[in-house]
MARFI-231439 format. One line per field, with one value per residue: residue number from 1; residue in three letters; chain; x, y, z of N, C-alpha, C, O in turn. Coordinates in steps of 0.1 Angstrom, whole numbers. Example, Ala and Ser with C-alpha at 12.3 -4.5 7.8 and 13.67 -1.06 7.14 Angstrom:
2
num <- (1 2)
residu <- (ALA SER)
chaine <- (A A)
n.X <- (132 128)
n.Y <- (-57 -22)
n.Z <- (78 71)
ca.X <- (123 137)
ca.Y <- (-45 -11)
ca.Z <- (78 71)
c.X <- (132 129)
c.Y <- (-33 0)
c.Z <- (78 79)
o.X <- (142 134)
o.Y <- (-33 11)
o.Z <- (85 80)
***
This chain:
329
num <- (1 2 3 4 5 6 7 8 9 10 11 12 13 14 15 16 17 18 19 20 21 22 23 24 25 26 27 28 29 30 31 32 33 34 35 36 37 38 39 40 41 42 43 44 45 46 47 48 49 50 51 52 53 54 55 56 57 58 59 60 61 62 63 64 65 66 67 68 69 70 71 72 73 74 75 76 77 78 79 80 81 82 83 84 85 86 87 88 89 90 91 92 93 94 95 96 97 98 99 100 101 102 103 104 105 106 107 108 109 110 111 112 113 114 115 116 117 118 119 120 121 122 123 124 125 126 127 128 129 130 131 132 133 134 135 136 137 138 139 140 141 142 143 144 145 146 147 148 149 150 151 152 153 154 155 156 157 158 159 160 161 162 163 164 165 166 167 168 169 170 171 172 173 174 175 176 177 178 179 180 181 182 183 184 185 186 187 188 189 190 191 192 193 194 195 196 197 198 199 200 201 202 203 204 205 206 207 208 209 210 211 212 213 214 215 216 217 218 219 220 221 222 223 224 225 226 227 228 229 230 231 232 233 234 235 236 237 238 239 240 241 242 243 244 245 246 247 248 249 250 251 252 253 254 255 256 257 258 259 260 261 262 263 264 265 266 267 268 269 270 271 272 273 274 275 276 277 278 279 280 281 282 283 284 285 286 287 288 289 290 291 292 293 294 295 296 297 298 299 300 301 302 303 304 305 306 307 308 309 310 311 312 313 314 315 316 317 318 319 320 321 322 323 324 325 326 327 328 329)
residu <- (MET CYS LYS ASN GLU GLU LYS ASN GLY PHE HIS VAL ASN LEU ASN LEU ILE LEU LEU VAL VAL ILE VAL LEU VAL ILE GLY PHE SER ALA TYR ARG LEU TYR ARG TRP ASN LYS GLY THR PRO PRO GLU GLU ILE PRO ASP ALA GLU ALA GLY ASP PHE ASP ILE GLU VAL LEU ASP ASN LEU ILE PRO LEU ALA PRO ASP LYS ARG GLU GLY TYR VAL ASP ASP GLY VAL THR THR ILE LEU CYS LEU GLY ASP ASP PRO PHE SER LEU GLU LEU GLY GLU ASN GLY LEU ALA GLN GLN ILE ALA LYS LYS THR GLY ALA THR VAL TYR ASN GLY SER PHE THR GLY THR THR MET ALA ALA GLN PHE ALA SER TYR ASN ASP GLY TYR ILE LEU ASP ALA PHE SER PHE SER TYR VAL ALA LYS SER LEU ALA SER GLY ASP PHE ASP LEU MET LYS THR ALA ALA SER TYR SER TYR ASP GLU ASN PHE ALA LYS THR ALA GLN MET LEU SER GLU LEU ASP MET ASN ASN VAL ASP MET ILE CYS VAL MET TYR ASP GLY SER ASP TYR VAL ASN LYS ARG PRO CYS ASP ASP PRO ASN ALA PRO TYR ALA GLU ILE THR TYR THR GLY ALA LEU ARG ALA GLY VAL LYS ALA ILE GLN GLU ALA TYR PRO HIS ILE ARG ILE VAL VAL MET SER HIS THR PHE CYS HIS SER ILE ASP GLU ASN GLY ASN PHE GLN ASN GLY ASP ARG ALA ASP LEU GLY HIS GLY THR LEU SER HIS TYR LEU GLN LYS GLU LEU ASP ALA THR MET ASP VAL SER VAL SER PHE ILE ASP ASN PHE TYR GLY SER VAL ASN GLU ASP ASN TYR LEU ASP TYR MET THR ASP TYR ILE HIS PHE ASN ASP ALA GLY ARG GLU LEU LEU ALA GLN ARG PHE ALA ASP CYS LEU PHE PRO SER ALA GLY SER ASN SER THR ASP VAL ALA PRO)
chaine <- (A A A A A A A A A A A A A A A A A A A A A A A A A A A A A A A A A A A A A A A A A A A A A A A A A A A A A A A A A A A A A A A A A A A A A A A A A A A A A A A A A A A A A A A A A A A A A A A A A A A A A A A A A A A A A A A A A A A A A A A A A A A A A A A A A A A A A A A A A A A A A A A A A A A A A A A A A A A A A A A A A A A A A A A A A A A A A A A A A A A A A A A A A A A A A A A A A A A A A A A A A A A A A A A A A A A A A A A A A A A A A A A A A A A A A A A A A A A A A A A A A A A A A A A A A A A A A A A A A A A A A A A A A A A A A A A A A A A A A A A A A A A A A A A A A A A A A A A A A A A A A A A A A A A A A A A A A A A A A A A A A A A A A A A A A)
n.X <- (-508 -509 -511 -486 -470 -480 -472 -444 -440 -448 -429 -406 -411 -412 -386 -374 -386 -375 -349 -350 -357 -335 -315 -325 -323 -295 -287 -300 -287 -260 -263 -271 -247 -230 -241 -237 -209 -203 -215 -237 -249 -242 -264 -286 -287 -304 -303 -276 -244 -222 -190 -192 -181 -176 -157 -138 -123 -93 -87 -74 -77 -61 -63 -39 -29 -40 -23 2 8 11 25 36 43 23 28 9 9 2 23 37 57 69 79 95 96 96 69 67 92 98 85 88 76 47 28 36 34 37 34 7 -6 -1 -16 -42 -46 -39 -16 19 43 70 93 108 119 134 145 141 145 137 114 125 158 186 207 217 234 250 264 290 290 265 247 221 208 212 192 168 137 139 165 164 145 157 179 165 154 176 192 215 231 252 260 240 245 271 267 250 267 279 260 245 223 215 196 196 216 206 181 189 204 183 167 184 184 159 135 123 106 87 72 41 29 38 39 41 50 57 60 53 79 94 82 86 114 119 121 121 89 80 91 83 97 114 103 112 131 152 156 134 102 80 93 112 94 81 104 114 92 89 113 109 86 95 114 100 72 50 43 21 19 13 7 7 -4 11 1 -17 4 27 51 81 90 117 116 109 82 51 39 11 8 -9 -12 12 36 66 83 79 53 22 12 -11 -7 16 3 -16 1 15 -6 -11 13 12 -8 3 21 5 -3 -17 -34 -37 -54 -43 -43 -67 -83 -75 -55 -60 -63 -83 -83 -57 -45 -53 -39 -12 21 37 46 47 49 35 13 4 -23 -26 -10 -24 -48 -39 -31 -56 -70 -55 -60 -89 -91 -78 -80 -107 -123 -107 -96 -88 -69 -44 -9 13 41 67 103)
n.Y <- (-527 -500 -493 -499 -481 -458 -461 -461 -435 -420 -427 -416 -389 -384 -388 -366 -345 -349 -344 -317 -306 -312 -297 -271 -270 -272 -249 -228 -231 -225 -199 -187 -192 -176 -150 -149 -149 -125 -107 -84 -57 -23 -5 -21 -26 -18 15 17 32 47 31 18 -10 -43 -44 -50 -28 -28 -13 -8 7 16 30 48 33 46 45 46 73 82 105 119 151 171 193 207 210 193 170 154 128 117 87 68 61 69 80 101 114 122 145 175 199 221 204 180 148 149 176 179 163 179 201 191 182 200 197 199 188 166 156 126 110 88 86 58 37 8 -10 -34 -45 -50 -67 -90 -80 -48 -35 -18 -15 -12 13 20 4 16 34 21 10 -2 4 32 36 25 42 65 57 52 74 75 85 81 61 65 92 89 71 87 107 95 94 103 118 148 153 132 136 160 153 133 148 165 146 138 160 163 166 139 136 155 146 134 115 90 84 59 50 30 25 1 -9 -29 -53 -50 -50 -76 -83 -105 -114 -124 -143 -170 -183 -164 -138 -112 -106 -85 -85 -91 -80 -78 -84 -64 -43 -50 -50 -23 -8 -18 -9 18 20 11 30 55 55 71 78 76 52 49 29 33 15 1 10 -1 -13 -18 -42 -45 -65 -87 -80 -54 -50 -41 -57 -68 -61 -74 -98 -109 -130 -124 -140 -140 -137 -120 -85 -83 -103 -93 -71 -83 -96 -74 -61 -81 -80 -54 -57 -75 -59 -40 -15 11 7 17 10 13 -1 -12 9 33 40 19 -10 -3 25 36 48 74 85 79 83 66 32 29 53 83 110 145 144 118 119 137 123 102 116 127 103 96 117 115 91 95 122 131 154 176 208 222 241 246 256 248 234 215 213)
n.Z <- (-414 -417 -391 -380 -394 -383 -357 -360 -371 -349 -331 -343 -342 -314 -307 -320 -306 -280 -287 -294 -269 -254 -267 -263 -234 -230 -245 -230 -206 -213 -220 -196 -181 -196 -191 -163 -161 -173 -155 -138 -156 -146 -150 -147 -120 -91 -79 -84 -88 -112 -114 -90 -71 -58 -34 -6 16 34 57 90 118 147 178 198 228 258 281 270 267 292 315 294 281 263 236 224 196 167 154 127 114 83 68 43 8 -26 -30 -11 -15 -42 -49 -36 -33 -31 -40 -31 -13 16 20 12 31 53 47 46 71 90 105 116 95 89 65 61 40 15 -17 -39 -22 0 20 31 39 16 23 49 68 71 41 27 0 -9 -3 0 18 43 45 44 58 85 93 93 112 135 138 145 169 185 183 170 142 126 107 87 79 69 48 33 24 2 -17 -48 -47 -34 -16 2 22 33 43 61 79 89 102 122 138 146 172 187 208 204 184 173 157 133 99 77 45 18 -17 -43 -43 -29 -38 -66 -66 -57 -30 -3 9 35 63 79 99 109 120 124 106 88 61 49 38 56 80 83 86 111 128 127 136 162 173 174 189 214 221 219 231 231 205 179 154 119 92 58 31 1 -33 -62 -88 -116 -127 -146 -172 -186 -213 -213 -210 -194 -164 -148 -115 -97 -107 -116 -102 -88 -75 -48 -43 -53 -56 -40 -22 -8 3 21 39 49 63 82 96 107 125 142 156 166 152 133 101 68 39 7 -16 -23 -16 -26 -51 -77 -98 -116 -118 -120 -142 -140 -119 -119 -132 -145 -144 -116 -102 -88 -99 -94 -88 -78 -55 -41 -37 -20 2 10 17 39 56 58 72 96 105 104 110 105 93 61 55 64 62 74 71 79 72)
ca.X <- (-496 -510 -509 -472 -465 -483 -463 -430 -440 -449 -416 -396 -415 -408 -371 -372 -390 -365 -337 -352 -357 -321 -308 -330 -318 -281 -286 -303 -276 -249 -267 -270 -233 -224 -245 -230 -195 -203 -219 -249 -246 -246 -277 -296 -287 -312 -296 -262 -237 -210 -178 -193 -176 -177 -143 -137 -111 -87 -83 -75 -73 -59 -59 -28 -34 -39 -12 14 11 12 37 41 38 19 31 -3 10 2 35 37 69 66 90 92 104 93 56 71 105 100 79 90 69 34 20 41 25 39 27 -7 -10 -1 -27 -55 -48 -35 -4 32 48 84 94 120 119 146 142 147 147 127 111 134 172 190 216 214 243 253 274 293 288 251 244 207 203 212 180 157 129 143 177 160 137 167 186 156 152 189 198 228 229 266 259 231 252 282 261 244 278 283 248 245 211 218 185 199 223 197 171 196 206 170 162 193 181 145 132 113 97 76 65 29 25 47 33 51 45 66 53 55 93 98 77 94 128 119 125 112 77 79 98 76 106 121 93 118 143 151 157 120 93 73 103 117 84 80 116 114 81 92 124 103 77 103 121 90 59 39 41 12 24 3 13 0 0 14 -11 -15 15 31 65 86 97 130 114 104 67 44 33 1 13 -18 -12 25 43 80 91 75 39 17 10 -21 0 23 -7 -22 12 17 -17 -8 25 8 -16 13 28 -5 -3 -28 -31 -46 -53 -43 -44 -81 -90 -70 -51 -62 -62 -93 -82 -43 -41 -56 -32 2 29 43 42 47 50 23 12 -1 -36 -23 -5 -35 -57 -33 -32 -70 -73 -49 -68 -102 -90 -72 -84 -120 -129 -97 -97 -78 -63 -31 3 24 48 81 112)
ca.Y <- (-520 -485 -491 -500 -469 -447 -463 -457 -421 -414 -429 -407 -376 -384 -386 -352 -337 -350 -338 -303 -302 -313 -285 -259 -270 -268 -235 -220 -232 -218 -184 -183 -192 -164 -138 -150 -145 -110 -99 -76 -43 -13 1 -30 -28 -7 25 15 43 44 29 9 -24 -50 -46 -47 -21 -35 -4 -13 18 12 41 46 30 58 43 49 87 86 112 127 165 175 207 214 210 179 168 141 125 108 79 60 63 78 87 113 120 127 158 182 212 222 192 167 141 154 189 177 158 190 210 185 178 211 193 202 176 165 146 119 99 86 80 45 28 -2 -14 -44 -43 -60 -77 -93 -71 -37 -37 -5 -15 -10 23 22 -3 25 42 12 14 -7 12 46 35 22 54 74 52 52 87 74 87 81 53 72 104 85 66 99 114 88 94 114 126 157 153 122 143 170 145 126 159 169 135 138 172 163 161 129 138 163 139 127 104 86 79 50 45 26 20 -14 -11 -42 -63 -49 -54 -90 -85 -116 -108 -128 -155 -174 -187 -153 -127 -99 -106 -72 -86 -94 -69 -76 -85 -50 -34 -53 -46 -9 -4 -22 -1 32 19 10 43 66 48 81 81 67 48 45 24 34 4 4 9 -10 -9 -28 -45 -45 -78 -86 -74 -40 -49 -40 -69 -65 -65 -83 -111 -115 -134 -123 -149 -140 -134 -109 -74 -85 -111 -84 -63 -91 -98 -61 -60 -90 -75 -42 -62 -81 -48 -31 -1 13 3 23 2 21 -10 -13 21 46 38 5 -15 4 40 40 57 88 89 75 88 54 19 29 66 91 123 153 139 106 123 144 113 95 125 127 91 97 127 110 80 99 135 134 167 186 217 219 254 247 255 246 222 215 208)
ca.Z <- (-420 -414 -376 -378 -399 -374 -345 -364 -372 -335 -325 -348 -337 -300 -307 -324 -295 -270 -291 -293 -255 -249 -273 -255 -221 -232 -249 -219 -196 -218 -219 -181 -178 -202 -183 -150 -163 -176 -144 -141 -159 -135 -152 -142 -106 -85 -72 -86 -94 -120 -107 -78 -72 -45 -29 9 19 46 68 104 126 161 186 207 241 267 290 262 268 306 318 283 281 249 233 218 182 161 146 119 106 72 65 32 -4 -37 -28 -3 -18 -55 -51 -23 -34 -25 -44 -25 -4 29 21 11 44 62 43 49 86 99 113 112 89 85 54 63 30 7 -30 -44 -11 2 34 35 35 6 29 63 75 63 31 21 -15 -11 7 2 30 55 44 44 70 98 96 96 125 146 140 152 182 192 182 163 127 119 95 78 74 61 35 25 18 -10 -26 -58 -44 -24 -5 12 33 39 51 73 89 95 111 134 146 150 186 186 219 200 173 178 147 122 88 70 32 7 -28 -46 -46 -24 -47 -79 -64 -53 -16 2 16 48 67 91 109 114 117 124 96 82 47 44 38 69 91 84 92 125 135 127 144 176 178 177 201 227 224 220 232 229 191 171 141 109 79 45 22 -13 -42 -74 -97 -125 -128 -160 -175 -193 -226 -212 -210 -181 -159 -138 -101 -89 -114 -118 -90 -92 -67 -34 -42 -60 -48 -30 -11 0 11 32 49 56 72 93 104 115 136 151 164 171 147 123 87 58 26 -5 -27 -27 -12 -33 -65 -80 -112 -125 -119 -119 -153 -136 -107 -120 -143 -152 -139 -102 -96 -87 -103 -84 -84 -70 -42 -34 -33 -9 14 14 24 52 64 61 81 109 109 97 112 103 83 50 51 70 53 84 67 83 61)
c.X <- (-497 -507 -494 -465 -468 -474 -449 -430 -441 -436 -405 -399 -411 -393 -367 -375 -380 -353 -338 -351 -343 -313 -312 -324 -303 -279 -289 -293 -264 -251 -266 -255 -226 -228 -238 -216 -194 -207 -232 -245 -250 -260 -288 -297 -294 -302 -281 -256 -225 -198 -179 -188 -175 -163 -143 -123 -106 -82 -84 -69 -73 -55 -47 -34 -31 -26 2 18 11 26 42 34 35 22 20 -2 11 14 35 51 66 79 86 101 97 79 58 82 106 94 80 83 56 25 26 32 25 32 12 -13 -11 -13 -40 -57 -45 -23 9 38 62 85 108 122 131 142 149 150 136 125 122 148 176 199 214 223 247 265 277 291 274 245 229 201 202 200 167 149 134 156 173 153 147 176 178 155 165 195 212 226 242 265 251 238 264 277 256 255 283 271 249 232 214 208 188 206 214 187 178 199 194 166 171 190 167 143 120 103 85 68 53 26 36 39 43 44 57 57 56 70 99 94 85 108 130 124 115 101 77 87 91 85 115 113 99 130 142 153 144 112 86 82 109 107 82 92 117 104 84 103 118 94 84 109 111 76 47 35 31 18 13 10 3 5 4 1 -9 -3 18 46 69 94 110 129 109 89 62 38 24 6 4 -19 2 32 58 89 86 60 35 16 0 -16 8 14 -12 -11 15 7 -15 3 21 -1 -8 19 18 -4 -13 -24 -42 -43 -54 -45 -58 -88 -85 -67 -51 -61 -71 -90 -67 -39 -44 -47 -17 8 35 38 41 46 38 24 6 -15 -35 -19 -16 -45 -52 -34 -46 -74 -67 -57 -82 -102 -87 -76 -97 -126 -119 -100 -87 -71 -49 -19 15 31 63 90 113)
c.Y <- (-505 -483 -491 -487 -457 -448 -458 -441 -414 -416 -419 -393 -374 -381 -371 -342 -337 -343 -323 -298 -302 -301 -273 -258 -266 -254 -225 -219 -224 -203 -179 -182 -179 -151 -138 -145 -130 -102 -91 -62 -33 -7 -8 -32 -16 2 24 28 39 42 21 -5 -30 -53 -41 -40 -26 -25 -11 -2 15 25 38 43 42 57 46 64 92 93 121 141 169 190 214 215 196 178 154 139 114 101 70 63 72 86 101 121 126 140 165 196 211 210 179 161 146 168 188 172 170 199 204 182 190 208 199 189 176 153 139 107 99 79 67 35 18 -4 -23 -40 -54 -71 -78 -84 -60 -39 -23 -4 -12 0 24 15 6 34 34 14 10 1 26 46 33 34 64 70 53 66 87 74 86 73 60 84 100 80 77 106 108 88 106 123 135 158 143 129 153 163 139 137 163 159 135 149 172 158 152 130 147 157 131 115 102 79 71 46 42 22 6 -17 -25 -53 -62 -53 -68 -92 -96 -109 -112 -141 -160 -179 -176 -140 -113 -98 -93 -73 -91 -82 -67 -77 -71 -41 -37 -48 -31 -3 -6 -13 13 31 18 23 54 60 58 83 71 64 43 41 26 24 10 4 -1 -4 -20 -31 -45 -58 -76 -80 -60 -39 -48 -54 -64 -70 -74 -97 -118 -117 -133 -131 -150 -136 -122 -97 -76 -94 -102 -75 -71 -93 -86 -59 -68 -85 -63 -47 -69 -71 -37 -16 -1 11 10 16 11 12 -11 1 34 43 23 2 -7 18 45 49 72 94 86 81 77 42 19 42 74 105 132 149 127 109 130 134 105 104 126 115 91 106 122 99 85 113 139 147 178 195 214 232 256 247 253 233 224 210 193)
c.Z <- (-416 -399 -373 -383 -389 -361 -348 -365 -358 -329 -329 -343 -322 -299 -310 -313 -284 -274 -290 -278 -250 -254 -265 -241 -221 -235 -238 -208 -200 -217 -205 -177 -183 -195 -170 -151 -166 -164 -148 -144 -148 -137 -148 -127 -99 -77 -74 -92 -102 -111 -94 -81 -58 -40 -14 11 33 56 81 113 141 169 195 221 250 276 283 263 282 309 306 283 266 247 226 202 177 151 140 112 96 69 53 20 -14 -35 -21 -9 -32 -58 -37 -22 -28 -29 -39 -15 11 30 20 24 54 59 47 63 95 108 108 107 85 75 56 53 22 -6 -34 -34 -10 17 39 31 25 13 44 72 66 54 25 6 -19 -1 10 14 43 56 43 57 83 102 100 110 137 148 148 167 191 193 175 148 120 106 84 71 65 48 27 18 5 -20 -35 -56 -32 -13 5 24 40 48 63 83 96 105 124 143 152 164 185 197 215 188 179 169 137 111 79 56 23 -5 -31 -48 -41 -33 -60 -77 -58 -39 -11 11 31 51 80 103 115 111 118 115 88 67 41 46 51 81 93 91 107 133 137 137 159 181 182 189 214 231 227 220 230 215 185 158 131 97 68 35 8 -21 -53 -82 -107 -122 -143 -162 -183 -207 -225 -212 -196 -177 -148 -124 -93 -96 -115 -104 -94 -83 -53 -32 -50 -51 -37 -18 -2 9 23 43 56 66 84 102 112 127 146 161 168 166 136 109 78 44 14 -18 -33 -25 -19 -48 -68 -94 -121 -127 -120 -130 -149 -126 -108 -132 -151 -145 -123 -95 -97 -93 -92 -79 -75 -56 -34 -29 -21 4 19 21 38 61 68 72 95 114 102 99 110 92 72 45 57 60 62 81 71 72 61)
o.X <- (-487 -501 -489 -456 -459 -470 -443 -420 -433 -432 -398 -390 -407 -389 -359 -368 -376 -346 -329 -345 -339 -306 -303 -320 -298 -270 -282 -289 -257 -242 -260 -252 -218 -219 -235 -211 -184 -202 -236 -238 -261 -267 -300 -305 -290 -294 -273 -263 -220 -195 -169 -190 -173 -159 -148 -113 -114 -72 -94 -57 -83 -44 -46 -42 -20 -20 12 29 12 36 52 22 45 18 21 -11 19 14 34 55 61 90 74 113 93 79 52 82 114 98 73 84 52 15 20 23 15 25 5 -24 -21 -20 -49 -68 -49 -20 9 38 67 79 118 126 138 137 161 157 126 133 128 150 170 198 209 219 248 275 268 290 271 239 225 191 194 197 156 155 135 158 179 156 146 180 183 155 164 203 219 220 243 270 255 238 266 283 257 253 289 273 254 232 215 211 182 202 215 185 172 198 194 162 166 193 164 148 109 92 75 58 54 20 43 32 52 34 65 46 60 72 107 102 89 113 141 131 103 103 75 89 94 81 122 116 93 139 132 152 143 114 86 79 110 110 82 90 120 107 82 102 122 94 79 110 113 69 36 25 34 22 5 19 -8 17 2 -10 1 -1 12 53 60 104 113 139 106 84 68 32 28 8 9 -26 3 34 63 101 89 56 44 18 1 -21 7 17 -12 -14 19 10 -16 2 25 0 -10 21 22 -4 -18 -12 -54 -32 -65 -48 -60 -98 -92 -76 -43 -58 -68 -94 -65 -30 -37 -46 -9 2 38 27 35 42 30 35 4 -17 -43 -24 -17 -51 -60 -37 -49 -82 -74 -60 -86 -111 -92 -75 -97 -134 -122 -107 -78 -67 -43 -20 26 29 69 85 120)
o.Y <- (-499 -473 -483 -481 -449 -438 -451 -435 -404 -406 -414 -385 -363 -374 -365 -333 -327 -337 -316 -288 -293 -294 -264 -247 -257 -247 -215 -209 -218 -196 -169 -173 -173 -143 -127 -137 -124 -90 -91 -56 -35 -4 -3 -40 -4 -3 29 34 28 50 18 -10 -23 -65 -31 -47 -28 -29 -18 -1 12 30 26 51 47 67 49 68 104 88 128 142 170 198 226 220 188 185 144 149 104 107 66 66 83 98 110 133 135 147 161 203 202 208 168 168 148 170 196 176 171 204 212 179 189 215 203 179 186 143 144 96 109 68 65 25 19 1 -21 -33 -64 -83 -69 -81 -62 -43 -17 7 -11 -5 30 19 5 40 39 20 18 3 31 54 39 37 71 78 56 69 97 65 91 78 60 86 106 83 77 112 114 83 116 134 130 162 144 126 154 168 139 134 165 162 133 148 180 148 156 124 147 163 123 105 112 70 78 40 51 15 -1 -27 -31 -63 -73 -60 -73 -102 -96 -99 -103 -149 -154 -178 -178 -132 -103 -89 -91 -63 -93 -73 -56 -71 -67 -32 -28 -42 -26 6 2 -9 18 39 24 26 63 61 54 90 59 73 35 48 21 23 21 0 -9 8 -31 -23 -44 -61 -64 -76 -54 -28 -54 -61 -57 -82 -81 -105 -130 -108 -141 -130 -160 -132 -114 -98 -71 -93 -104 -72 -65 -92 -86 -54 -64 -86 -62 -40 -68 -74 -27 -7 -11 12 8 16 16 17 -11 3 44 44 16 11 -6 24 57 57 81 106 89 82 79 41 10 43 73 111 127 149 125 104 128 135 102 98 127 116 87 102 123 98 80 115 149 152 190 192 206 233 266 240 257 223 234 202 187)
o.Z <- (-413 -395 -365 -377 -387 -356 -340 -361 -356 -321 -322 -339 -318 -290 -304 -310 -278 -266 -286 -275 -243 -247 -263 -237 -213 -230 -236 -203 -192 -214 -202 -169 -177 -192 -165 -142 -161 -163 -159 -137 -143 -127 -147 -122 -102 -69 -66 -101 -100 -103 -88 -91 -48 -41 -11 10 42 63 84 115 147 167 199 225 250 279 290 261 285 305 308 285 258 255 223 196 181 141 147 106 99 66 52 22 -9 -39 -24 -9 -34 -67 -28 -12 -20 -22 -42 -10 17 40 26 28 61 69 52 68 107 117 96 115 78 77 52 57 21 -6 -31 -36 -17 25 50 21 24 9 50 83 54 59 20 1 -30 9 20 20 51 66 41 67 92 114 110 118 147 159 157 176 203 201 175 142 108 96 72 59 55 37 14 7 -3 -31 -32 -61 -21 -1 16 36 52 60 74 95 109 116 135 155 160 168 184 196 222 184 188 174 132 114 74 57 20 -3 -22 -55 -47 -36 -65 -87 -55 -37 -14 18 39 42 91 114 125 102 114 117 81 60 29 55 57 91 105 99 115 144 148 145 167 193 192 197 224 243 235 210 227 212 186 151 135 91 68 32 5 -16 -52 -82 -106 -116 -151 -155 -186 -213 -236 -213 -186 -186 -138 -122 -84 -91 -116 -97 -102 -84 -46 -22 -55 -39 -25 -7 10 21 34 55 68 77 96 114 124 137 158 173 173 174 131 105 80 39 11 -28 -45 -31 -17 -56 -63 -102 -133 -138 -120 -128 -155 -124 -99 -143 -163 -140 -118 -83 -107 -93 -81 -67 -66 -46 -22 -18 -12 14 31 31 47 73 79 80 105 126 94 90 114 82 73 34 55 50 58 87 67 63 53)
***
């Protein structure tokens, strides 16, 4: 009888031991999963600095092919034309993006931007009821390439923004033979305005974000092969939903992809037409720091514009001084 009791007692104890082991294994696994999800705190990473994060910036800098400048007579002055929307157009004073680029590169800089416009056109053919299409990137590029500014000037005469007419006039008078570089930057307006990102069956469709980029760049390249074209990407931004709430641009798909999708397609398009690409989405104003550099869901403050100008200068003029005030209108 005693032997049976001892066997039963041993059997019960073995079950308890197995149960404890199973609980410990599950608990340890759950703890490891929790720590993995949290990541390693920066203070536990050797030589880690505050703010370090594992993000690959997608810059792709392509020098202009030497044969593109054959026969071109350089006037000895570096001249940059900036094309785009609000990042350039909302501040025209000394804290403006174009002026900051001039200061940091020593170049003469012309500001050919138009507030509230987009890279892509709204309509497949120009519609008098929507004059902003005349100032979208492909339209501006084709006006510069052809020298025909009639549509742009007519549309500008209907704009409530007096700078439209001034900028259109400046562009029509600008000698493109003296321009060395064109900097193109649009903020997240195409994403926010739900412009289609890309059409694989129509890569040059001007009603798509990347189609307009390809079409505009090609027009300038064919007319002025000596000009180096640099595309500055959009940064992080929000959209606003029907209830007036901010939506994270890298999480909210408004119908044609998130901001990072637009970024990748823009990079692909610049590679298609062999122009340089500066990534501001990961390399400048991002989800972690946008409160320091933006005034609202999409627009930049002075510090934001200065940061963008510094990125441009660091990528393309790494040895330039920062004391130039030679800014063209």
